[in-house]
CHARMM-style PDB file with segment names, atoms N, HN, CA, C and O in Angstrom:
ATOM      1  N   UNK     1      77.671 -10.989-119.620  1.00  0.00      PROA
ATOM      2  CA  UNK     1      76.328 -11.080-118.887  1.00  0.00      PROA
ATOM      3  C   UNK     1      75.480 -11.734-120.148  1.00  0.00      PROA
ATOM      4  O   UNK     1      75.696 -11.368-121.304  1.00  0.00      PROA
ATOM      5  N   UNK     2      74.654 -12.576-119.869  1.00  0.00      PROA
ATOM      6  HN  UNK     2      74.479 -12.873-118.930  1.00  0.00      PROA
ATOM      7  CA  UNK     2      74.005 -13.771-120.613  1.00  0.00      PROA
ATOM      8  C   UNK     2      72.636 -12.841-120.897  1.00  0.00      PROA
ATOM      9  O   UNK     2      72.142 -11.886-120.297  1.00  0.00      PROA
ATOM     10  N   UNK     3      72.273 -13.578-122.088  1.00  0.00      PROA
ATOM     11  HN  UNK     3      72.675 -14.354-122.575  1.00  0.00      PROA
ATOM     12  CA  UNK     3      70.773 -13.029-122.682  1.00  0.00      PROA
ATOM     13  C   UNK     3      69.609 -12.910-121.856  1.00  0.00      PROA
ATOM     14  O   UNK     3      68.720 -12.074-122.020  1.00  0.00      PROA
ATOM     15  N   UNK     4      69.650 -13.732-121.015  1.00  0.00      PROA
ATOM     16  HN  UNK     4      70.372 -14.412-120.882  1.00  0.00      PROA
ATOM     17  CA  UNK     4      68.289 -13.781-119.845  1.00  0.00      PROA
ATOM     18  C   UNK     4      68.799 -12.947-118.727  1.00  0.00      PROA
ATOM     19  O   UNK     4      67.940 -12.388-118.044  1.00  0.00      PROA
ATOM     20  N   UNK     5      69.882 -12.789-118.462  1.00  0.00      PROA
ATOM     21  HN  UNK     5      70.580 -13.243-119.017  1.00  0.00      PROA
ATOM     22  CA  UNK     5      69.935 -11.886-117.308  1.00  0.00      PROA
ATOM     23  C   UNK     5      69.882 -10.287-117.764  1.00  0.00      PROA
ATOM     24  O   UNK     5      69.359  -9.416-117.069  1.00  0.00      PROA
ATOM     25  N   UNK     6      70.610 -10.018-119.242  1.00  0.00      PROA
ATOM     26  HN  UNK     6      71.035 -10.725-119.806  1.00  0.00      PROA
ATOM     27  CA  UNK     6      70.115  -8.846-120.125  1.00  0.00      PROA
ATOM     28  C   UNK     6      68.712  -8.386-119.808  1.00  0.00      PROA
ATOM     29  O   UNK     6      68.450  -7.387-119.138  1.00  0.00      PROA
ATOM     30  N   UNK     7      67.746  -9.294-120.407  1.00  0.00      PROA
ATOM     31  HN  UNK     7      67.959 -10.106-120.951  1.00  0.00      PROA
ATOM     32  CA  UNK     7      66.442  -9.414-120.438  1.00  0.00      PROA
ATOM     33  C   UNK     7      65.474  -8.938-119.298  1.00  0.00      PROA
ATOM     34  O   UNK     7      64.418  -8.305-119.286  1.00  0.00      PROA
ATOM     35  N   UNK     8      66.372  -9.574-118.234  1.00  0.00      PROA
ATOM     36  HN  UNK     8      67.230 -10.088-118.243  1.00  0.00      PROA
ATOM     37  CA  UNK     8      65.569  -9.480-116.673  1.00  0.00      PROA
ATOM     38  C   UNK     8      66.131  -7.836-116.531  1.00  0.00      PROA
ATOM     39  O   UNK     8      65.348  -6.922-116.271  1.00  0.00      PROA
ATOM     40  N   UNK     9      67.242  -7.672-116.690  1.00  0.00      PROA
ATOM     41  HN  UNK     9      67.879  -8.414-116.902  1.00  0.00      PROA
ATOM     42  CA  UNK     9      67.690  -6.437-116.111  1.00  0.00      PROA
ATOM     43  C   UNK     9      67.169  -5.290-116.828  1.00  0.00      PROA
ATOM     44  O   UNK     9      67.057  -4.242-116.191  1.00  0.00      PROA
ATOM     45  N   UNK    10      66.777  -5.322-118.251  1.00  0.00      PROA
ATOM     46  HN  UNK    10      66.868  -6.173-118.768  1.00  0.00      PROA
ATOM     47  CA  UNK    10      65.719  -4.243-118.740  1.00  0.00      PROA
ATOM     48  C   UNK    10      64.293  -4.601-118.519  1.00  0.00      PROA
ATOM     49  O   UNK    10      63.577  -3.680-118.912  1.00  0.00      PROA
ATOM     50  N   UNK    11      63.733  -5.427-118.118  1.00  0.00      PROA
ATOM     51  HN  UNK    11      64.314  -6.175-117.799  1.00  0.00      PROA
ATOM     52  CA  UNK    11      62.551  -5.574-117.418  1.00  0.00      PROA
ATOM     53  C   UNK    11      62.366  -4.781-116.195  1.00  0.00      PROA
ATOM     54  O   UNK    11      61.488  -3.934-116.032  1.00  0.00      PROA
ATOM     55  N   UNK    12      63.290  -5.138-115.328  1.00  0.00      PROA
ATOM     56  HN  UNK    12      64.003  -5.826-115.460  1.00  0.00      PROA
ATOM     57  CA  UNK    12      63.387  -4.423-114.170  1.00  0.00      PROA
ATOM     58  C   UNK    12      63.500  -2.906-114.262  1.00  0.00      PROA
ATOM     59  O   UNK    12      62.770  -2.226-113.541  1.00  0.00      PROA
ATOM     60  N   UNK    13      64.408  -2.296-115.142  1.00  0.00      PROA
ATOM     61  HN  UNK    13      65.001  -2.849-115.728  1.00  0.00      PROA
ATOM     62  CA  UNK    13      64.440  -0.923-115.500  1.00  0.00      PROA
ATOM     63  C   UNK    13      63.422  -0.526-116.249  1.00  0.00      PROA
ATOM     64  O   UNK    13      63.346   0.685-116.455  1.00  0.00      PROA
ATOM     65  N   UNK    14      62.609  -1.232-116.719  1.00  0.00      PROA
ATOM     66  HN  UNK    14      62.671  -2.216-116.552  1.00  0.00      PROA
ATOM     67  CA  UNK    14      61.608  -0.805-117.790  1.00  0.00      PROA
ATOM     68  C   UNK    14      60.323  -0.417-116.832  1.00  0.00      PROA
ATOM     69  O   UNK    14      59.644   0.567-117.127  1.00  0.00      PROA
ATOM     70  N   UNK    15      60.052  -1.110-115.836  1.00  0.00      PROA
ATOM     71  HN  UNK    15      60.603  -1.909-115.597  1.00  0.00      PROA
ATOM     72  CA  UNK    15      58.924  -0.697-114.961  1.00  0.00      PROA
ATOM     73  C   UNK    15      59.091  -0.847-113.381  1.00  0.00      PROA
ATOM     74  O   UNK    15      58.061  -0.875-112.707  1.00  0.00      PROA
ATOM     75  N   UNK    16      60.263  -0.940-112.791  1.00  0.00      PROA
ATOM     76  HN  UNK    16      61.099  -0.917-113.338  1.00  0.00      PROA
ATOM     77  CA  UNK    16      60.789  -0.700-111.736  1.00  0.00      PROA
ATOM     78  C   UNK    16      60.166  -1.781-110.878  1.00  0.00      PROA
ATOM     79  O   UNK    16      60.058  -1.472-109.691  1.00  0.00      PROA
ATOM     80  N   UNK    17      59.710  -3.050-111.243  1.00  0.00      PROA
ATOM     81  HN  UNK    17      59.798  -3.301-112.207  1.00  0.00      PROA
ATOM     82  CA  UNK    17      59.560  -4.011-110.560  1.00  0.00      PROA
ATOM     83  C   UNK    17      60.207  -5.477-111.013  1.00  0.00      PROA
ATOM     84  O   UNK    17      60.659  -5.599-112.151  1.00  0.00      PROA
ATOM     85  N   UNK    18      60.227  -6.490-110.148  1.00  0.00      PROA
ATOM     86  HN  UNK    18      59.860  -6.391-109.223  1.00  0.00      PROA
ATOM     87  CA  UNK    18      60.883  -7.729-110.613  1.00  0.00      PROA
ATOM     88  C   UNK    18      60.059  -8.110-111.721  1.00  0.00      PROA
ATOM     89  O   UNK    18      58.983  -7.518-111.808  1.00  0.00      PROA
ATOM     90  N   UNK    19      60.330  -8.963-112.579  1.00  0.00      PROA
ATOM     91  HN  UNK    19      61.204  -9.444-112.509  1.00  0.00      PROA
ATOM     92  CA  UNK    19      60.398  -9.195-113.554  1.00  0.00      PROA
ATOM     93  C   UNK    19      59.598 -10.756-113.395  1.00  0.00      PROA
ATOM     94  O   UNK    19      58.613 -11.128-114.032  1.00  0.00      PROA
ATOM     95  N   UNK    20      60.407 -11.572-112.267  1.00  0.00      PROA
ATOM     96  HN  UNK    20      61.207 -11.270-111.749  1.00  0.00      PROA
ATOM     97  CA  UNK    20      59.764 -12.663-111.779  1.00  0.00      PROA
ATOM     98  C   UNK    20      59.651 -12.661-110.435  1.00  0.00      PROA
ATOM     99  O   UNK    20      60.597 -12.181-109.811  1.00  0.00      PROA
ATOM    100  N   UNK    21      58.770 -13.060-109.865  1.00  0.00      PROA
ATOM    101  HN  UNK    21      58.002 -13.451-110.372  1.00  0.00      PROA
ATOM    102  CA  UNK    21      58.302 -13.247-108.511  1.00  0.00      PROA
ATOM    103  C   UNK    21      59.238 -14.028-107.748  1.00  0.00      PROA
ATOM    104  O   UNK    21      59.499 -15.177-108.107  1.00  0.00      PROA
ATOM    105  N   UNK    22      59.913 -13.375-106.450  1.00  0.00      PROA
ATOM    106  HN  UNK    22      59.701 -12.443-106.159  1.00  0.00      PROA
ATOM    107  CA  UNK    22      60.760 -13.917-105.709  1.00  0.00      PROA
ATOM    108  C   UNK    22      60.340 -15.110-105.390  1.00  0.00      PROA
ATOM    109  O   UNK    22      61.120 -16.061-105.449  1.00  0.00      PROA
ATOM    110  N   UNK    23      58.779 -15.297-104.919  1.00  0.00      PROA
ATOM    111  HN  UNK    23      58.145 -14.524-104.872  1.00  0.00      PROA
ATOM    112  CA  UNK    23      58.392 -16.476-104.568  1.00  0.00      PROA
ATOM    113  C   UNK    23      58.138 -17.755-105.410  1.00  0.00      PROA
ATOM    114  O   UNK    23      58.029 -18.892-104.950  1.00  0.00      PROA
ATOM    115  N   UNK    24      58.061 -17.385-106.738  1.00  0.00      PROA
ATOM    116  HN  UNK    24      58.150 -16.462-107.111  1.00  0.00      PROA
ATOM    117  CA  UNK    24      58.440 -18.333-107.912  1.00  0.00      PROA
ATOM    118  C   UNK    24      59.333 -19.016-108.071  1.00  0.00      PROA
ATOM    119  O   UNK    24      59.277 -20.229-108.278  1.00  0.00      PROA
ATOM    120  N   UNK    25      60.544 -18.179-107.982  1.00  0.00      PROA
ATOM    121  HN  UNK    25      60.590 -17.195-107.814  1.00  0.00      PROA
ATOM    122  CA  UNK    25      61.789 -18.380-108.104  1.00  0.00      PROA
ATOM    123  C   UNK    25      61.968 -19.361-106.777  1.00  0.00      PROA
ATOM    124  O   UNK    25      61.804 -20.562-106.987  1.00  0.00      PROA
ATOM    125  N   UNK    26      62.194 -19.069-105.840  1.00  0.00      PROA
ATOM    126  HN  UNK    26      62.327 -18.093-105.669  1.00  0.00      PROA
ATOM    127  CA  UNK    26      62.061 -19.724-104.632  1.00  0.00      PROA
ATOM    128  C   UNK    26      61.763 -21.165-104.655  1.00  0.00      PROA
ATOM    129  O   UNK    26      62.467 -22.115-104.312  1.00  0.00      PROA
ATOM    130  N   UNK    27      60.406 -21.120-105.197  1.00  0.00      PROA
ATOM    131  HN  UNK    27      59.834 -20.349-105.475  1.00  0.00      PROA
ATOM    132  CA  UNK    27      59.507 -22.403-105.261  1.00  0.00      PROA
ATOM    133  C   UNK    27      60.116 -23.308-106.319  1.00  0.00      PROA
ATOM    134  O   UNK    27      60.367 -24.486-106.065  1.00  0.00      PROA
ATOM    135  N   UNK    28      60.332 -22.806-107.404  1.00  0.00      PROA
ATOM    136  HN  UNK    28      60.128 -21.849-107.610  1.00  0.00      PROA
ATOM    137  CA  UNK    28      61.135 -23.685-108.507  1.00  0.00      PROA
ATOM    138  C   UNK    28      62.416 -24.334-108.003  1.00  0.00      PROA
ATOM    139  O   UNK    28      62.691 -25.479-108.361  1.00  0.00      PROA
ATOM    140  N   UNK    29      63.323 -23.548-107.067  1.00  0.00      PROA
ATOM    141  HN  UNK    29      63.099 -22.618-106.776  1.00  0.00      PROA
ATOM    142  CA  UNK    29      64.370 -24.104-106.691  1.00  0.00      PROA
ATOM    143  C   UNK    29      64.417 -25.249-105.917  1.00  0.00      PROA
ATOM    144  O   UNK    29      65.069 -26.293-105.893  1.00  0.00      PROA
ATOM    145  N   UNK    30      63.271 -24.581-105.117  1.00  0.00      PROA
ATOM    146  HN  UNK    30      62.742 -23.733-105.137  1.00  0.00      PROA
ATOM    147  CA  UNK    30      62.978 -25.676-104.182  1.00  0.00      PROA
ATOM    148  C   UNK    30      62.329 -27.320-104.742  1.00  0.00      PROA
ATOM    149  O   UNK    30      62.824 -28.407-104.442  1.00  0.00      PROA
ATOM    150  N   UNK    31      61.260 -27.118-105.506  1.00  0.00      PROA
ATOM    151  HN  UNK    31      60.858 -26.235-105.749  1.00  0.00      PROA
ATOM    152  CA  UNK    31      61.178 -28.237-106.506  1.00  0.00      PROA
ATOM    153  C   UNK    31      62.394 -28.793-107.183  1.00  0.00      PROA
ATOM    154  O   UNK    31      62.404 -30.022-107.112  1.00  0.00      PROA
ATOM    155  N   UNK    32      63.373 -28.310-107.785  1.00  0.00      PROA
ATOM    156  HN  UNK    32      63.366 -27.311-107.842  1.00  0.00      PROA
ATOM    157  CA  UNK    32      64.420 -28.791-108.232  1.00  0.00      PROA
ATOM    158  C   UNK    32      65.099 -29.735-107.284  1.00  0.00      PROA
ATOM    159  O   UNK    32      65.203 -30.947-107.471  1.00  0.00      PROA
ATOM    160  N   UNK    33      65.665 -28.898-105.986  1.00  0.00      PROA
ATOM    161  HN  UNK    33      65.580 -27.913-105.834  1.00  0.00      PROA
ATOM    162  CA  UNK    33      66.319 -29.533-105.185  1.00  0.00      PROA
ATOM    163  C   UNK    33      65.681 -30.939-104.580  1.00  0.00      PROA
ATOM    164  O   UNK    33      66.302 -31.866-104.060  1.00  0.00      PROA
ATOM    165  N   UNK    34      64.153 -30.810-104.820  1.00  0.00      PROA
ATOM    166  HN  UNK    34      63.649 -30.057-105.243  1.00  0.00      PROA
ATOM    167  CA  UNK    34      63.502 -31.886-103.902  1.00  0.00      PROA
ATOM    168  C   UNK    34      63.858 -33.293-104.931  1.00  0.00      PROA
ATOM    169  O   UNK    34      64.319 -34.402-104.663  1.00  0.00      PROA
ATOM    170  N   UNK    35      63.338 -32.562-106.403  1.00  0.00      PROA
ATOM    171  HN  UNK    35      62.963 -31.661-106.621  1.00  0.00      PROA
ATOM    172  CA  UNK    35      63.471 -33.925-107.395  1.00  0.00      PROA
ATOM    173  C   UNK    35      64.729 -34.143-107.498  1.00  0.00      PROA
ATOM    174  O   UNK    35      64.879 -35.105-108.252  1.00  0.00      PROA
ATOM    175  N   UNK    36      65.980 -33.639-107.031  1.00  0.00      PROA
ATOM    176  HN  UNK    36      65.858 -32.858-106.419  1.00  0.00      PROA
ATOM    177  CA  UNK    36      67.188 -34.174-107.047  1.00  0.00      PROA
ATOM    178  C   UNK    36      67.513 -35.352-105.808  1.00  0.00      PROA
ATOM    179  O   UNK    36      67.874 -36.526-105.879  1.00  0.00      PROA
ATOM    180  N   UNK    37      67.241 -34.558-104.791  1.00  0.00      PROA
ATOM    181  HN  UNK    37      66.948 -33.603-104.733  1.00  0.00      PROA
ATOM    182  CA  UNK    37      66.761 -35.520-103.761  1.00  0.00      PROA
ATOM    183  C   UNK    37      66.364 -36.900-103.709  1.00  0.00      PROA
ATOM    184  O   UNK    37      66.891 -37.881-103.185  1.00  0.00      PROA
ATOM    185  N   UNK    38      65.027 -36.704-104.555  1.00  0.00      PROA
ATOM    186  HN  UNK    38      64.598 -35.907-104.981  1.00  0.00      PROA
ATOM    187  CA  UNK    38      64.378 -37.585-104.612  1.00  0.00      PROA
ATOM    188  C   UNK    38      64.969 -38.903-105.791  1.00  0.00      PROA
ATOM    189  O   UNK    38      64.775 -40.115-105.695  1.00  0.00      PROA
ATOM    190  N   UNK    39      65.627 -38.244-106.729  1.00  0.00      PROA
ATOM    191  HN  UNK    39      65.784 -37.260-106.807  1.00  0.00      PROA
ATOM    192  CA  UNK    39      66.242 -39.224-107.575  1.00  0.00      PROA
ATOM    193  C   UNK    39      67.406 -40.004-106.777  1.00  0.00      PROA
ATOM    194  O   UNK    39      67.452 -41.234-106.815  1.00  0.00      PROA
ATOM    195  N   UNK    40      68.445 -39.160-105.973  1.00  0.00      PROA
ATOM    196  HN  UNK    40      68.407 -38.161-105.942  1.00  0.00      PROA
ATOM    197  CA  UNK    40      69.288 -39.619-105.159  1.00  0.00      PROA
ATOM    198  C   UNK    40      69.041 -40.719-104.141  1.00  0.00      PROA
ATOM    199  O   UNK    40      69.978 -41.469-103.866  1.00  0.00      PROA
ATOM    200  N   UNK    41      67.743 -40.894-103.504  1.00  0.00      PROA
ATOM    201  HN  UNK    41      66.982 -40.285-103.728  1.00  0.00      PROA
ATOM    202  CA  UNK    41      67.099 -41.508-102.620  1.00  0.00      PROA
ATOM    203  C   UNK    41      66.656 -42.973-103.509  1.00  0.00      PROA
ATOM    204  O   UNK    41      66.799 -44.108-103.057  1.00  0.00      PROA
ATOM    205  N   UNK    42      66.145 -42.668-104.737  1.00  0.00      PROA
ATOM    206  HN  UNK    42      66.029 -41.745-105.104  1.00  0.00      PROA
ATOM    207  CA  UNK    42      65.580 -43.513-105.456  1.00  0.00      PROA
ATOM    208  C   UNK    42      66.964 -44.814-105.891  1.00  0.00      PROA
ATOM    209  O   UNK    42      67.095 -46.032-105.768  1.00  0.00      PROA
ATOM    210  N   UNK    43      67.925 -43.459-106.533  1.00  0.00      PROA
ATOM    211  HN  UNK    43      67.818 -42.470-106.633  1.00  0.00      PROA
ATOM    212  CA  UNK    43      69.070 -44.551-107.176  1.00  0.00      PROA
ATOM    213  C   UNK    43      69.796 -45.509-105.838  1.00  0.00      PROA
ATOM    214  O   UNK    43      70.105 -46.693-105.966  1.00  0.00      PROA
ATOM    215  N   UNK    44      69.942 -44.854-104.805  1.00  0.00      PROA
ATOM    216  HN  UNK    44      69.690 -43.892-104.701  1.00  0.00      PROA
ATOM    217  CA  UNK    44      70.573 -45.646-103.510  1.00  0.00      PROA
ATOM    218  C   UNK    44      69.488 -46.533-102.797  1.00  0.00      PROA
ATOM    219  O   UNK    44      69.955 -47.262-101.922  1.00  0.00      PROA
ATOM    220  N   UNK    45      68.120 -46.614-103.003  1.00  0.00      PROA
ATOM    221  HN  UNK    45      67.741 -46.022-103.714  1.00  0.00      PROA
ATOM    222  CA  UNK    45      67.556 -47.088-102.327  1.00  0.00      PROA
ATOM    223  C   UNK    45      67.709 -48.352-101.859  1.00  0.00      PROA
ATOM    224  O   UNK    45      67.581 -48.666-100.676  1.00  0.00      PROA
ATOM    225  N   UNK    46      68.070 -49.339-103.055  1.00  0.00      PROA
ATOM    226  HN  UNK    46      68.173 -49.084-104.016  1.00  0.00      PROA
ATOM    227  CA  UNK    46      68.352 -50.715-102.797  1.00  0.00      PROA
ATOM    228  C   UNK    46      69.585 -51.398-102.515  1.00  0.00      PROA
ATOM    229  O   UNK    46      69.858 -52.598-102.561  1.00  0.00      PROA
ATOM    230  N   UNK    47      70.465 -50.117-102.132  1.00  0.00      PROA
ATOM    231  HN  UNK    47      70.243 -49.143-102.095  1.00  0.00      PROA
ATOM    232  CA  UNK    47      71.806 -51.011-101.787  1.00  0.00      PROA
ATOM    233  C   UNK    47      71.947 -51.075-100.524  1.00  0.00      PROA
ATOM    234  O   UNK    47      71.367 -50.247 -99.822  1.00  0.00      PROA
ATOM    235  N   UNK    48      72.701 -52.012 -99.991  1.00  0.00      PROA
ATOM    236  HN  UNK    48      73.172 -52.685-100.561  1.00  0.00      PROA
ATOM    237  CA  UNK    48      72.973 -52.201 -98.335  1.00  0.00      PROA
ATOM    238  C   UNK    48      74.258 -51.084 -98.114  1.00  0.00      PROA
ATOM    239  O   UNK    48      74.931 -50.515 -98.973  1.00  0.00      PROA
ATOM    240  N   UNK    49      74.312 -51.017 -96.961  1.00  0.00      PROA
ATOM    241  HN  UNK    49      73.765 -51.479 -96.263  1.00  0.00      PROA
ATOM    242  CA  UNK    49      75.331 -50.050 -95.994  1.00  0.00      PROA
ATOM    243  C   UNK    49      76.470 -50.822 -96.015  1.00  0.00      PROA
ATOM    244  O   UNK    49      76.502 -52.053 -96.017  1.00  0.00      PROA
ATOM    245  N   UNK    50      77.421 -50.049 -96.031  1.00  0.00      PROA
ATOM    246  HN  UNK    50      77.394 -49.049 -96.029  1.00  0.00      PROA
ATOM    247  CA  UNK    50      78.853 -50.738 -96.181  1.00  0.00      PROA
ATOM    248  C   UNK    50      79.223 -50.722 -94.972  1.00  0.00      PROA
ATOM    249  OT1 UNK    50      80.320 -51.183 -94.656  1.00  0.00      PROA
TER     250      UNK     50
END
């Protein structure tokens, strides 16, 4: 188990609540995926279809 997972588990066990908001995690993942998709479109934007 990694150090961040251990600290998260300790925080949950300590107060009974999630240390991070599920909405914050979901929003962060969505932003990462949109950034990756934008980079993919920008990288292949000038190429002709085969």
